N, C-alpha and C positions, 0 to 999 in steps of 0.2 A: 504494500500500500504506500509506503514511503517513497519507493522508487517511482511508482506511477504518478504520485502527486508532484514530486520533484521534476519528473520528466515533462509533465503537462505544464508546470509553471515555467520551465525554461522555454518550451515551444511557444507558449503564448507570449512570453516576454520578447522573444525574437520577432514574432509576428507584429507585436505592438510597436517595436522599434522601427520596423520597415513601413508600416501602414499608417501610423498616427503622427500627428504633429506634436510639438512640445507642450502645447497648452492642455491637451487631454490625455497625454501619456500616463501621468501619475494617477489621474482619476480612473482611467481604464484598468491600471494595475491594481488599484485599491478595490475596485469592483470585482475583479477576478479573484483577488485574495479573499474577499468576503464570501463570494459564491462558493469557492473551493473549500476553505477552511471553516466557514461558519455554516452556511446553509447546506452545503454538500455533505458535511460530516454529520449534521443533525439528521438529515433525511436518510443517509446511509446507516446510521445507528438505529434509527427507528425501523427501517426496512429489514435490516439484518435480524433484529429482534422478532419481527413478524415472521420471517422465513424460518428461523430456528424453532419458534413456537409451533408453526404449521407442520414442520417435519419432525416433530418429536412425539413419541408415544410413552407417556408416563415420564420416566427419568432417562429414557434412551433417546438419542438423537440419530436420525438417519443421515449421516454425514455425506454419503454419496449424493443424495438428492439435494442437500443443502449446498454443496459445492458446485452442482450443476447450474444453480440459479445465476450466480455471477458469470459463469461461463456463457450461458445463453445471452445474458445482457451484453457481454463483451462482443459476441458474434453479431448481435443486433446493432450495436453501435458501429462496428466495423462496416456492416452493410450500408447503414445510413451514411457513414463517412464517405464510402466509395461512391455512392450515387449522388450525394448532395453537396460535397465540398468541391468547389471549383475555384482554384486560385487564379486570379486574373494575371495573365502574362503580359508583360510590357513588350511592345514591339518597338525595336530600335531602328533607326535609319542607317542603312549600310552605305558607307562612303567609298 
């Protein structure tokens, strides 16, 4: 989880440096930090509690089923990323 959070933070920071101007750069980074570390972790903790409760029988947890949930979410995000993320390419003039 730490690796994924750090990796996404670095990727978004690089994108923000290329795509935004100096006036909104710090505000955009602050918003991303709030969404990732505040709202994202709150929703993640709530959702993981729901999933572990759903896949438990008494005092036993069905770990295989529990670990498939984030795997399915990762596959869904990958598919959405492939189809909907289009980075605008700059066309330069060849001299």
